[in-house]
C-alpha positions as CSV (number, residue, x, y, z in Angstrom):
1,X,-69.4,-9.4,-146.6
2,X,-70.9,-12.3,-148.6
3,X,-74.1,-14.3,-147.9
4,X,-72.4,-17.1,-146.1
5,X,-70.3,-14.9,-143.8
6,X,-73.3,-12.8,-142.8
7,X,-75.2,-16.0,-141.9
8,X,-72.2,-17.1,-139.7
9,X,-72.2,-13.7,-138.0
10,X,-75.8,-13.8,-136.7
11,X,-75.3,-16.6,-134.2
12,X,-72.1,-14.9,-132.9
13,X,-74.1,-11.6,-132.5
14,X,-76.8,-13.3,-130.5
15,X,-74.3,-15.2,-128.4
16,X,-72.3,-12.0,-127.7
17,X,-75.5,-10.2,-126.6
18,X,-76.5,-13.1,-124.4
19,X,-73.1,-13.4,-122.7
20,X,-73.0,-9.7,-122.2
21,X,-76.4,-9.8,-120.4
22,X,-75.4,-12.8,-118.3
23,X,-72.1,-11.4,-117.2
24,X,-73.5,-7.9,-116.5
25,X,-76.2,-9.6,-114.3
26,X,-73.7,-11.7,-112.4
27,X,-71.4,-8.7,-111.9
28,X,-74.3,-6.6,-110.6
29,X,-75.4,-9.2,-108.1
30,X,-71.9,-9.9,-106.9
31,X,-70.7,-6.2,-106.5
32,X,-74.0,-4.6,-105.5
33,X,-75.8,-7.3,-103.6
34,X,-72.8,-9.4,-102.4
35,X,-74.4,-12.5,-104.0
36,X,-72.6,-15.1,-106.1
37,X,-75.0,-16.7,-108.6
38,X,-72.3,-18.8,-110.3
39,X,-68.9,-20.1,-109.3
40,X,-65.7,-18.3,-110.2
41,X,-64.9,-21.1,-112.6
42,X,-68.2,-20.7,-114.5
43,X,-67.9,-16.9,-114.5
44,X,-64.4,-17.0,-115.9
45,X,-65.5,-19.5,-118.6
46,X,-68.3,-17.1,-119.8
47,X,-65.9,-14.2,-119.8
48,X,-63.3,-16.2,-121.8
49,X,-66.0,-17.2,-124.3
50,X,-67.0,-13.6,-124.8
51,X,-63.4,-12.5,-125.1
52,X,-62.8,-15.1,-127.8
53,X,-65.9,-14.1,-129.8
54,X,-65.0,-10.4,-129.7
55,X,-61.5,-11.3,-130.9
56,X,-63.0,-13.4,-133.7
57,X,-65.7,-10.8,-134.6
58,X,-64.2,-7.4,-133.5
59,X,-67.0,-5.4,-135.3
60,X,-69.5,-7.0,-133.0
61,X,-67.8,-6.0,-129.8
62,X,-69.8,-3.5,-127.8
63,X,-68.0,-0.3,-126.6
64,X,-69.0,-1.0,-123.0
65,X,-68.5,-4.8,-123.1
66,X,-67.8,-6.6,-119.8
67,X,-64.4,-7.5,-121.2
68,X,-63.4,-3.9,-120.7
69,X,-63.4,-4.6,-117.0
70,X,-60.1,-6.5,-117.2
71,X,-58.4,-3.6,-118.9
72,X,-55.5,-4.0,-121.4
73,X,-55.8,-0.7,-123.2
74,X,-52.8,1.7,-122.8
75,X,-53.2,5.4,-122.5
76,X,-50.0,7.4,-123.1
77,X,-51.6,10.8,-122.2
78,X,-54.8,11.8,-120.5
79,X,-56.7,14.3,-122.5
80,X,-57.9,17.5,-120.7
81,X,-61.7,17.9,-120.6
82,X,-63.7,21.0,-119.6
83,X,-66.5,20.0,-117.2
84,X,-70.0,20.6,-118.5
85,X,-71.0,21.3,-114.9
86,X,-68.1,22.8,-112.8
87,X,-67.1,20.6,-109.9
88,X,-67.3,23.1,-107.1
89,X,-65.7,22.3,-103.8
90,X,-67.9,22.4,-100.6
91,X,-67.3,24.8,-97.8
92,X,-65.5,22.9,-95.0
93,X,-65.7,23.3,-91.2
94,X,-64.4,21.4,-88.1
95,X,-66.8,23.3,-85.9
96,X,-70.3,22.2,-85.0
97,X,-71.1,25.8,-84.3
98,X,-70.6,26.6,-88.0
99,X,-73.0,23.8,-88.9
100,X,-75.5,25.4,-86.6
101,X,-74.9,28.8,-88.3
102,X,-75.3,27.1,-91.7
103,X,-78.6,25.5,-90.7
104,X,-79.9,28.8,-89.2
105,X,-78.9,30.8,-92.2
106,X,-80.5,28.3,-94.6
107,X,-83.8,28.4,-92.6
108,X,-83.8,32.2,-92.6
109,X,-83.2,32.3,-96.4
110,X,-86.0,29.8,-97.2
111,X,-88.5,31.3,-94.8
112,X,-91.7,29.4,-94.6
113,X,-90.8,27.1,-97.5
114,X,-90.9,23.5,-96.3
115,X,-87.6,21.6,-96.8
116,X,-85.4,18.9,-95.2
117,X,-81.7,18.0,-95.2
118,X,-79.7,15.0,-96.3
119,X,-76.7,13.9,-94.2
120,X,-74.3,11.5,-95.9
121,X,-70.7,10.2,-95.4
122,X,-67.9,12.2,-97.0
123,X,-65.7,9.7,-98.7
124,X,-61.9,10.2,-98.5
125,X,-61.1,9.2,-102.1
126,X,-60.9,10.7,-105.6
127,X,-63.8,12.6,-107.0
128,X,-64.8,11.9,-110.7
129,X,-67.7,12.6,-113.0
130,X,-69.3,10.0,-115.2
131,X,-71.3,11.0,-118.3
132,X,-74.1,8.7,-119.4
133,X,-76.1,9.0,-122.7
134,X,-78.9,6.7,-123.7
135,X,-78.0,4.5,-120.7
136,X,-74.3,4.0,-121.8
137,X,-71.1,5.3,-120.1
138,X,-69.5,7.6,-122.6
139,X,-66.9,9.5,-120.5
140,X,-65.2,9.6,-117.1
141,X,-63.3,12.7,-115.9
142,X,-61.3,13.5,-112.8
143,X,-62.2,16.6,-110.8
144,X,-58.9,18.4,-111.7
145,X,-59.1,22.0,-110.8
146,X,-62.9,22.0,-110.8
147,X,-63.1,23.5,-114.3
148,X,-60.9,21.1,-116.3
149,X,-60.1,17.4,-115.5
150,X,-58.5,14.4,-117.1
151,X,-60.3,11.9,-119.3
152,X,-59.8,8.5,-117.5
153,X,-62.6,6.6,-119.2
154,X,-60.4,3.6,-120.1
155,X,-59.4,3.1,-116.5
156,X,-62.9,3.8,-115.1
157,X,-64.3,1.0,-117.2
158,X,-62.2,-1.5,-115.1
159,X,-64.0,-0.5,-111.9
160,X,-66.7,-3.1,-111.3
161,X,-69.0,-0.7,-109.4
162,X,-69.2,1.7,-112.3
163,X,-72.1,0.5,-114.5
164,X,-71.1,0.4,-118.2
165,X,-74.8,0.1,-119.1
166,X,-77.7,1.3,-116.9
167,X,-80.7,-0.8,-115.8
168,X,-84.4,0.1,-115.7
169,X,-85.6,3.7,-116.2
170,X,-83.0,6.5,-116.4
171,X,-82.6,10.1,-117.8
172,X,-81.3,10.2,-121.4
173,X,-78.4,12.4,-120.5
174,X,-76.9,13.1,-117.1
175,X,-73.7,13.1,-115.1
176,X,-73.1,10.8,-112.1
177,X,-70.6,12.1,-109.6
178,X,-69.0,10.2,-106.9
179,X,-65.8,9.1,-105.2
180,X,-63.3,6.4,-106.2
181,X,-62.1,4.7,-103.0
182,X,-59.7,1.9,-102.2
183,X,-61.3,-0.3,-99.4
184,X,-59.0,-1.0,-96.5
185,X,-58.6,-4.7,-96.9
186,X,-57.8,-4.5,-100.6
187,X,-55.4,-1.6,-99.9
188,X,-53.5,-3.5,-97.2
189,X,-53.2,-6.5,-99.5
190,X,-52.0,-4.4,-102.3
191,X,-49.4,-2.7,-100.2
192,X,-48.2,-6.1,-98.9
193,X,-47.7,-7.2,-102.4
194,X,-45.8,-4.0,-103.3
195,X,-43.4,-4.6,-100.3
196,X,-42.9,-8.2,-101.4
197,X,-42.0,-7.0,-104.8
198,X,-39.5,-4.6,-103.3
199,X,-41.6,-1.5,-104.1
200,X,-42.5,1.4,-101.8
201,X,-46.0,1.0,-100.2
202,X,-48.5,3.8,-100.7
203,X,-49.0,6.1,-97.8
204,X,-52.8,5.9,-97.7
205,X,-55.8,4.6,-99.7
206,X,-56.6,8.0,-101.2
207,X,-53.1,8.4,-102.8
208,X,-53.2,4.8,-104.1
209,X,-56.7,5.4,-105.7
210,X,-55.5,8.7,-107.3
211,X,-52.4,7.1,-108.7
212,X,-54.3,4.1,-110.0
213,X,-56.7,6.2,-112.0
214,X,-53.8,7.7,-113.9
215,X,-52.0,4.5,-114.7
216,X,-51.2,4.2,-118.4
217,X,-52.0,0.4,-118.5
218,X,-55.7,-0.1,-117.7
219,X,-55.0,-3.8,-116.9
220,X,-52.9,-2.6,-113.9
221,X,-55.8,-0.4,-112.8
222,X,-58.2,-3.4,-113.0
223,X,-56.0,-5.3,-110.5
224,X,-56.4,-2.8,-107.7
225,X,-60.0,-3.5,-106.8
226,X,-61.1,0.1,-106.6
227,X,-64.8,1.0,-105.9
228,X,-66.9,3.9,-107.1
229,X,-69.6,5.2,-104.7
230,X,-72.1,7.7,-106.3
231,X,-73.1,10.8,-104.3
232,X,-74.6,13.2,-106.8
233,X,-76.6,13.3,-110.1
234,X,-76.3,16.4,-112.4
235,X,-79.0,17.0,-115.1
236,X,-78.5,19.5,-117.9
237,X,-80.8,22.5,-117.9
238,X,-82.2,21.4,-121.3
239,X,-83.0,17.9,-120.2
240,X,-86.4,16.8,-121.5
241,X,-89.2,16.8,-118.8
242,X,-90.6,13.4,-117.8
243,X,-94.3,12.9,-117.6
244,X,-95.9,14.2,-114.4
245,X,-97.0,10.7,-113.2
246,X,-93.6,9.1,-113.9
247,X,-92.0,7.6,-110.8
248,X,-88.5,8.7,-112.0
249,X,-89.8,12.3,-112.4
250,X,-90.9,12.3,-108.8
251,X,-87.6,10.9,-107.6
252,X,-85.5,13.5,-109.5
253,X,-87.1,16.3,-107.4
254,X,-84.9,15.6,-104.4
255,X,-81.3,14.7,-103.8
256,X,-82.2,11.6,-101.8
257,X,-84.7,10.6,-104.5
258,X,-82.0,10.9,-107.2
259,X,-79.7,8.6,-105.3
260,X,-82.4,6.1,-104.8
261,X,-83.1,6.2,-108.5
262,X,-79.4,5.8,-109.2
263,X,-79.3,2.7,-107.1
264,X,-82.1,1.2,-109.2
265,X,-80.1,2.1,-112.3
266,X,-77.2,0.0,-111.1
267,X,-75.0,2.5,-109.2
268,X,-73.4,1.7,-105.8
269,X,-74.9,4.3,-103.5
270,X,-74.0,4.5,-99.8
271,X,-76.7,3.0,-97.5
272,X,-75.9,5.4,-94.7
273,X,-77.6,8.5,-96.1
274,X,-80.3,9.9,-93.9
275,X,-83.0,12.6,-94.3
276,X,-82.9,15.0,-91.4
277,X,-85.5,17.7,-90.5
278,X,-83.5,20.0,-88.2
279,X,-80.2,20.7,-86.5
280,X,-80.8,18.2,-83.7
281,X,-81.0,15.3,-86.1
282,X,-78.0,16.6,-88.0
283,X,-76.0,16.7,-84.7
284,X,-77.1,13.2,-83.8
285,X,-75.9,11.9,-87.2
286,X,-72.5,13.6,-86.9
287,X,-72.0,12.3,-83.3
288,X,-72.8,8.8,-84.3
289,X,-70.4,8.6,-87.3
290,X,-67.6,10.4,-85.5
291,X,-67.2,7.1,-83.6
292,X,-68.7,4.5,-86.0
293,X,-66.5,5.7,-88.9
294,X,-63.7,3.4,-87.8
295,X,-65.9,0.3,-88.4
296,X,-66.4,1.2,-92.1
297,X,-64.5,-0.8,-94.7
298,X,-63.3,2.4,-96.4
299,X,-62.1,5.9,-95.3
300,X,-64.3,8.9,-94.7
301,X,-63.2,12.2,-93.4
302,X,-66.5,13.9,-92.5
303,X,-70.2,14.4,-93.1
304,X,-71.8,16.3,-96.0
305,X,-75.1,18.1,-95.3
306,X,-77.3,19.2,-98.2
307,X,-80.7,20.8,-98.7
308,X,-82.7,17.8,-100.0
309,X,-85.1,19.7,-102.3
310,X,-83.3,20.3,-105.7
311,X,-85.7,23.1,-106.7
312,X,-84.4,25.2,-103.8
313,X,-80.8,25.0,-104.8
314,X,-81.0,27.9,-107.3
315,X,-82.8,30.2,-104.9
316,X,-80.0,29.6,-102.3
317,X,-77.4,30.1,-104.9
318,X,-73.6,29.9,-104.8
319,X,-70.6,31.7,-103.4
320,X,-67.5,32.2,-105.6
321,X,-66.3,28.7,-104.8
322,X,-69.1,26.6,-103.2
323,X,-72.9,26.1,-103.1
324,X,-74.8,27.7,-100.3
325,X,-77.1,24.7,-100.1
326,X,-74.4,22.3,-98.9
327,X,-71.6,22.2,-96.4
328,X,-69.1,19.6,-95.2
329,X,-68.3,18.9,-91.6
330,X,-64.7,17.5,-91.2
331,X,-63.8,15.1,-88.4
332,X,-60.9,16.0,-86.2
333,X,-57.8,13.8,-86.7
334,X,-57.9,10.5,-84.8
335,X,-55.3,10.1,-82.0
336,X,-53.8,6.9,-80.6
337,X,-51.2,6.0,-78.0
338,X,-48.6,3.4,-79.0
339,X,-45.2,2.3,-77.5
340,X,-41.9,3.7,-78.9
341,X,-39.8,0.7,-79.8
342,X,-36.7,2.6,-81.0
343,X,-35.4,5.7,-82.7
344,X,-33.6,5.5,-86.1
345,X,-32.0,8.3,-88.1
346,X,-32.4,9.0,-91.8
347,X,-29.8,11.0,-93.8
348,X,-31.2,13.3,-96.5
349,X,-29.5,14.5,-99.7
350,X,-28.3,17.7,-98.0
351,X,-27.0,15.7,-95.1
352,X,-29.8,16.7,-92.7
353,X,-30.4,13.9,-90.2
354,X,-34.0,13.3,-89.3
355,X,-35.0,11.1,-86.3
356,X,-37.8,8.6,-86.9
357,X,-39.9,6.9,-84.2
358,X,-40.3,3.2,-84.8
359,X,-43.6,2.3,-83.2
360,X,-45.5,-0.7,-82.2
361,X,-47.8,-1.1,-85.2
362,X,-51.2,0.6,-84.6
363,X,-54.3,1.0,-86.8
364,X,-54.8,4.7,-87.4
365,X,-57.2,6.4,-89.8
366,X,-57.4,3.4,-92.2
367,X,-53.8,2.3,-92.3
368,X,-51.3,0.5,-90.0
369,X,-48.8,3.1,-88.7
370,X,-45.3,1.8,-87.8
371,X,-43.2,4.9,-88.1
372,X,-43.5,8.7,-87.5
373,X,-41.1,11.6,-87.8
374,X,-39.6,13.1,-84.6
375,X,-38.6,16.2,-86.7
376,X,-35.3,17.1,-85.0
377,X,-33.3,17.2,-81.7
378,X,-35.2,20.2,-80.4
379,X,-38.6,18.5,-81.0
380,X,-37.4,15.4,-79.0
381,X,-36.2,17.7,-76.1
382,X,-39.3,19.9,-76.2
383,X,-41.6,16.8,-76.1
384,X,-39.4,15.3,-73.4
385,X,-39.5,11.9,-75.2
386,X,-37.9,9.1,-73.2
387,X,-36.9,5.5,-74.0
388,X,-39.9,3.2,-73.7
389,X,-42.5,6.0,-73.7
390,X,-45.8,5.6,-75.4
391,X,-46.3,8.3,-77.9
392,X,-49.5,10.1,-78.9
393,X,-49.8,9.9,-82.7
394,X,-52.3,11.4,-85.1
395,X,-52.6,11.9,-88.8
396,X,-52.0,15.4,-90.0
397,X,-54.7,16.1,-92.6
398,X,-55.6,12.4,-92.2
399,X,-52.6,11.4,-94.3
400,X,-49.1,11.8,-92.6
401,X,-48.8,10.3,-89.1
402,X,-47.2,12.7,-86.7
403,X,-46.2,12.6,-83.0
404,X,-48.2,15.2,-81.0
405,X,-47.2,14.3,-77.4
406,X,-46.3,11.7,-74.8
407,X,-48.8,9.5,-73.0
408,X,-47.5,10.3,-69.5
409,X,-50.0,7.9,-67.9
410,X,-47.9,5.0,-69.3
411,X,-44.4,6.4,-68.6
412,X,-42.0,4.3,-66.4
413,X,-40.4,6.3,-63.5
414,X,-36.9,5.1,-64.5
415,X,-37.3,6.1,-68.2
416,X,-34.2,7.9,-69.6
417,X,-34.4,10.8,-72.1
418,X,-33.7,9.8,-75.8
419,X,-30.1,10.7,-76.6
420,X,-29.7,12.2,-80.1
421,X,-26.9,10.6,-82.1
422,X,-23.6,12.4,-82.4
423,X,-22.2,10.7,-85.5
424,X,-23.7,10.0,-88.9
425,X,-25.4,6.6,-88.9
426,X,-24.3,6.0,-92.5
427,X,-20.7,7.1,-92.8
428,X,-19.7,7.7,-89.1
429,X,-18.8,11.4,-89.6
430,X,-19.4,13.6,-86.6
431,X,-22.6,15.6,-87.0
432,X,-22.6,19.4,-87.0
433,X,-25.3,22.0,-86.3
434,X,-25.1,25.4,-87.9
435,X,-25.9,28.4,-85.8
436,X,-29.6,29.3,-85.8
437,X,-30.6,25.9,-87.3
438,X,-32.8,23.3,-85.7
439,X,-31.3,20.2,-87.3
440,X,-28.0,18.4,-87.2
441,X,-26.4,17.4,-90.5
442,X,-23.5,15.2,-91.8
443,X,-20.8,17.4,-93.4
444,X,-19.3,14.5,-95.4
445,X,-21.4,15.3,-98.5
446,X,-19.1,13.7,-101.1
447,X,-18.6,10.3,-99.4
448,X,-21.8,9.7,-97.4
449,X,-23.8,7.1,-99.4
450,X,-27.4,8.4,-98.8
451,X,-26.3,11.9,-99.6
452,X,-24.7,10.8,-102.9
453,X,-27.8,8.8,-103.9
454,X,-30.1,11.7,-102.7
455,X,-28.2,14.2,-104.9
456,X,-28.5,11.8,-107.8
457,X,-32.3,11.6,-107.3
458,X,-32.5,15.4,-107.0
459,X,-30.4,15.9,-110.1
460,X,-32.7,13.7,-112.3
461,X,-35.9,15.1,-110.8
462,X,-38.5,16.8,-113.0
463,X,-37.8,20.4,-111.9
464,X,-34.0,19.8,-112.3
465,X,-32.7,17.7,-115.3
466,X,-35.9,15.8,-115.8
467,X,-34.3,12.4,-116.6
468,X,-37.5,10.5,-116.0
469,X,-36.2,7.1,-116.9
470,X,-34.0,7.0,-113.8
471,X,-36.1,6.4,-110.7
472,X,-34.7,5.9,-107.2
473,X,-34.4,2.1,-107.6
474,X,-32.3,2.3,-110.8
475,X,-30.1,5.0,-109.3
476,X,-29.5,2.9,-106.2
477,X,-28.6,0.0,-108.5
478,X,-26.1,2.1,-110.5
479,X,-24.5,3.3,-107.3
480,X,-24.3,-0.2,-105.8
481,X,-22.7,-1.5,-108.9
482,X,-20.1,1.2,-108.8
483,X,-21.1,2.7,-112.2
484,X,-22.2,6.1,-110.8
485,X,-20.7,7.8,-107.8
486,X,-21.5,11.4,-108.7
487,X,-23.9,13.2,-111.1
488,X,-21.2,13.6,-113.8
489,X,-20.9,9.8,-114.0
490,X,-24.4,9.6,-115.5
491,X,-23.0,11.2,-118.7
492,X,-20.4,8.4,-119.0
493,X,-22.8,5.5,-119.0
494,X,-22.9,3.2,-122.0
495,X,-25.5,0.8,-123.4
496,X,-23.2,-2.1,-122.7
497,X,-23.0,-1.2,-119.0
498,X,-26.7,-0.9,-118.6
499,X,-28.2,-3.9,-120.5
500,X,-28.7,-6.8,-118.2
501,X,-27.8,-4.9,-115.1
502,X,-29.7,-6.3,-112.1
503,X,-29.7,-6.0,-108.3
504,X,-30.8,-8.7,-105.8
505,X,-32.9,-8.2,-102.7
506,X,-31.9,-9.5,-99.2
507,X,-33.2,-12.9,-100.1
508,X,-31.1,-13.2,-103.2
509,X,-34.0,-12.8,-105.6
510,X,-33.9,-10.4,-108.5
511,X,-35.3,-7.0,-107.3
512,X,-34.8,-5.0,-110.5
513,X,-33.1,-5.2,-113.9
514,X,-32.5,-3.1,-117.0
515,X,-33.4,-4.6,-120.4
516,X,-32.5,-3.2,-123.9
517,X,-35.4,-0.9,-124.2
518,X,-34.9,0.4,-120.7
519,X,-31.3,1.1,-121.4
520,X,-32.2,3.0,-124.6
521,X,-34.8,5.1,-122.7
522,X,-32.2,6.0,-120.0
523,X,-29.6,7.1,-122.5
524,X,-32.1,9.0,-124.6
525,X,-33.3,10.9,-121.5
526,X,-29.7,11.7,-120.4
527,X,-29.0,13.0,-123.9
528,X,-32.1,15.2,-123.9
529,X,-31.0,16.7,-120.5
530,X,-28.1,18.4,-122.2
531,X,-30.6,21.0,-123.4
532,X,-31.9,21.9,-119.9
533,X,-31.3,25.7,-119.3
534,X,-28.6,27.0,-117.0
535,X,-30.9,27.9,-114.1
536,X,-32.2,24.4,-113.8
537,X,-28.7,22.9,-114.1
538,X,-27.6,25.1,-111.2
539,X,-30.7,24.0,-109.2
540,X,-29.8,20.4,-110.1
541,X,-26.3,20.7,-108.5
542,X,-28.1,20.4,-105.1
543,X,-26.3,23.3,-103.3
544,X,-27.6,23.6,-99.8
545,X,-30.2,26.4,-99.4
546,X,-30.3,27.0,-103.2
547,X,-33.9,26.2,-104.3
548,X,-35.5,26.5,-107.6
549,X,-36.1,30.3,-107.3
550,X,-32.7,31.0,-105.8
551,X,-30.9,29.1,-108.6
552,X,-32.9,31.1,-111.2
553,X,-31.9,34.5,-109.6
554,X,-28.3,33.5,-109.3
555,X,-28.1,32.3,-112.9
556,X,-29.7,35.4,-114.2
557,X,-27.6,37.8,-112.1
558,X,-24.2,36.2,-113.0
559,X,-25.2,35.0,-116.5
560,X,-22.7,32.1,-116.6
561,X,-21.1,29.5,-114.3
562,X,-17.6,31.1,-114.5
563,X,-18.8,34.5,-113.2
564,X,-20.7,32.7,-110.4
565,X,-17.8,30.6,-109.3
566,X,-15.5,33.7,-109.2
567,X,-18.0,35.7,-107.1
568,X,-17.1,36.7,-103.5
569,X,-19.5,36.2,-100.6
570,X,-20.3,39.9,-100.7
571,X,-21.1,39.8,-104.4
572,X,-23.3,36.7,-104.0
573,X,-25.2,38.4,-101.2
574,X,-26.1,41.3,-103.5
575,X,-28.4,39.0,-105.5
576,X,-32.1,39.5,-104.6
577,X,-33.4,37.1,-101.9
578,X,-29.9,35.6,-101.4
579,X,-28.9,36.3,-97.8
580,X,-25.5,36.1,-96.2
581,X,-25.9,32.6,-95.0
582,X,-26.8,31.2,-98.5
583,X,-24.1,33.4,-100.1
584,X,-21.5,31.8,-97.8
585,X,-22.7,28.3,-98.6
586,X,-22.6,28.9,-102.3
587,X,-19.1,30.4,-102.1
588,X,-17.9,27.4,-100.1
589,X,-19.4,25.0,-102.5
590,X,-17.5,26.4,-105.5
591,X,-14.3,26.8,-103.5
592,X,-14.2,23.0,-103.3
593,X,-11.8,21.5,-105.9
594,X,-14.1,18.4,-106.1
595,X,-17.1,20.6,-107.0
596,X,-15.1,22.7,-109.5
597,X,-14.0,19.4,-111.2
598,X,-17.6,18.2,-111.2
599,X,-18.7,21.4,-113.0
600,X,-15.9,21.0,-115.6
601,X,-16.9,17.4,-116.3
602,X,-20.6,18.4,-116.7
603,X,-19.5,21.2,-119.0
604,X,-17.5,18.8,-121.1
605,X,-20.5,16.5,-121.2
606,X,-22.4,19.3,-123.0
607,X,-24.6,20.8,-120.2
608,X,-25.8,24.4,-120.4
609,X,-23.8,26.8,-118.1
610,X,-24.8,30.1,-119.6
611,X,-28.1,32.0,-119.5
612,X,-29.9,32.0,-122.9
613,X,-32.1,35.1,-123.4
614,X,-35.6,33.5,-124.1
615,X,-37.8,36.5,-123.4
616,X,-40.5,36.8,-126.1
617,X,-42.0,40.2,-125.2
618,X,-41.8,43.1,-122.7
619,X,-45.5,43.2,-121.8
620,X,-44.7,42.6,-118.1
621,X,-41.3,44.4,-117.9
622,X,-40.6,45.6,-114.4
623,X,-43.7,43.9,-112.9
624,X,-43.5,41.4,-110.0
625,X,-46.1,38.7,-109.6
626,X,-47.0,36.3,-106.9
627,X,-48.8,33.2,-108.2
628,X,-51.4,31.3,-106.0
629,X,-54.0,28.7,-106.7
630,X,-54.9,26.3,-109.5
631,X,-55.4,27.4,-113.1
632,X,-57.4,25.9,-116.0
633,X,-55.0,26.7,-118.9
634,X,-51.6,26.5,-117.2
635,X,-50.0,24.4,-114.6
636,X,-48.4,26.5,-111.8
637,X,-44.9,26.1,-113.3
638,X,-46.2,26.9,-116.8
639,X,-47.8,30.2,-115.7
640,X,-44.6,31.2,-113.8
641,X,-42.5,30.5,-116.9
642,X,-45.0,32.5,-119.0
643,X,-44.6,35.5,-116.8
644,X,-40.8,35.4,-117.2
645,X,-41.0,34.9,-121.0
646,X,-43.0,38.2,-121.1
647,X,-40.4,40.1,-119.0
648,X,-42.0,39.8,-115.6
649,X,-40.6,38.5,-112.3
650,X,-42.1,35.9,-110.0
651,X,-41.9,36.1,-106.2
652,X,-42.8,33.5,-103.6
653,X,-44.2,36.0,-101.1
654,X,-46.3,39.1,-101.2
655,X,-44.7,42.4,-100.1
656,X,-45.0,46.1,-100.9
657,X,-42.9,45.5,-104.0
658,X,-45.5,43.0,-105.5
659,X,-47.4,44.5,-108.4
660,X,-50.0,41.7,-108.9
661,X,-51.2,38.6,-107.3
662,X,-52.3,36.1,-110.0
663,X,-55.0,34.0,-108.4
664,X,-56.5,30.8,-109.5
665,X,-59.0,28.4,-107.8
666,X,-58.2,27.6,-104.2
667,X,-56.0,30.6,-103.6
668,X,-54.2,30.5,-100.3
669,X,-56.3,32.3,-97.6
670,X,-53.2,33.9,-96.0
671,X,-52.0,35.3,-99.3
672,X,-55.5,36.7,-100.0
673,X,-55.5,38.3,-96.6
674,X,-52.0,39.8,-97.0
675,X,-52.8,41.1,-100.6
676,X,-55.9,42.8,-99.4
677,X,-54.0,44.3,-96.4
678,X,-51.3,45.7,-98.6
679,X,-53.7,46.8,-101.4
680,X,-52.0,44.6,-104.0
681,X,-54.3,44.1,-107.1
682,X,-55.6,40.5,-107.4
683,X,-56.0,39.4,-111.1
684,X,-57.5,36.3,-112.6
685,X,-56.1,34.0,-115.3
686,X,-58.3,35.8,-117.9
687,X,-56.9,39.2,-116.7
688,X,-53.3,37.8,-117.1
689,X,-54.0,36.6,-120.6
690,X,-55.3,40.0,-121.6
691,X,-52.1,41.6,-120.2
692,X,-49.9,39.5,-122.5
693,X,-52.1,40.0,-125.5
694,X,-53.8,36.6,-125.6
695,X,-57.5,35.6,-125.4
């Protein structure tokens, strides 16, 4: 750089620093103190000026510049990061008696040592950890499986309540943990916009927040108005000690003090946290928020109780999965009564017809509920649901609304029982009900529109053919335009047919379209699917009762599609875990000339219809495994595939024939109980790696 350019740079450097300080200050006052110090116009003008200067002098742009808030960076993959401090889950309970036991046990363990508790709201969002060094945000990581999470730093920078640079006095190196939440008002507005754009609304704020943090385009994440609320500060063991008289050093000795210090640093910390001295004060806090939670602007699902004095945490210690110095009390699901307006019927890809209650909209657990499943005809009869009834609805696990009863106090004496439909609401075929089954289904599988589209969606799904460029909206478009009527038609599509294809919504506006790049991506994904192995192709055919495991066992038993299509019911029933009912359904499927023709068209298109021997070792030959929990090195699907590559078998349930249960984090309690009862060895991921000769 010459003399004149360096002189030009200095005013720009000073202005960038000045604008950064101003914008950070205005952001802090607006998002933390709800105070607007300047108009939106003035704020936008300052941000525009900073953006222009950074574009003109990219070397002067700060890594945590306020311009990062608006996003724009694209992340194709999210790097896995091992947590410096494992993100343990808390022990959960719905019982106040267990909270009493926790308090009594803690008091007994600590003896005469003076201590207190903190009670705070348990956010219903997405847990993340933020690493700060020298007052700067350097990394944001999702909880993941507790040991390994995903690096979401680019998206985290767009959340206005995550400080990019800290204020005041702070430790030189620490991790701030908290929850990313989607406030109700912003979530409802976001869903209204999705519906206006012809997209499916999110089921609840938590799912929306989770999906937002994994968006590839950070600018899209920035639009969603997420908030970060801090609830924990983690300091490394080798953190330098602060001077004894230092105010921060004093604050860091307690959990409450750490959060108060964090607030001074610029973090959003809940104002509802309370220090409690005994079980009576804990009870009072829980009782208050069990009612008051519905007045909050965001979702919570319980209360977290912690020992306040940090120095006591080590002496109380940990269990295998959670700390002994903290516990979470979970609220019971909220229940409301709302009128039943009508019952509609949805047809799934296998033809099963599911009744759905259309309800008078009601606010429940943070979202407006308009519909809830009625499961099947037996459920309607058992509940004695009648026309015009008011139904009792609650959210199962605070997510999915479900009908749990009828509000008999509001029933009209003349109310008639709901009559289940006798014919398919889509194609008019008479519904049938197989012996021993709870649900009715439409037998017209090859002409019923939702069954056709449903099979197409199943065929392209990740565990089947993995044609990820074809979502439900595009498949619906291809079906409506007459380009695809069955799964084999996908392999006849051309670029000329796809480019410019569009579908209109009910108002005549363009709902979706396919451009040149989209068409190329679709055709590329379809071409790649020709390499999918036989067992997944068989699963992708969507044969009733044949799931992922069943398809694998049928494929490996018969080796190729011709032997499978020639098999009798008796021969099919000889396959492990394939009962006589499934055997009869598979036999009937391949007796259909339409389905045989479909197989031949797919074979001609180049799909795999023969088992390829991909076993790489015999380390696990003759051994049967049941997999449960979350793993750090593998996904659940990957570890199952690894077992089979080394000659082992994977089963979905534990029995006397099970050799090992391969357990990760959050192993199912029922599987644990059954394994212990049957004496089946439980091995860890590390044990498994040793068995196959890997470290």
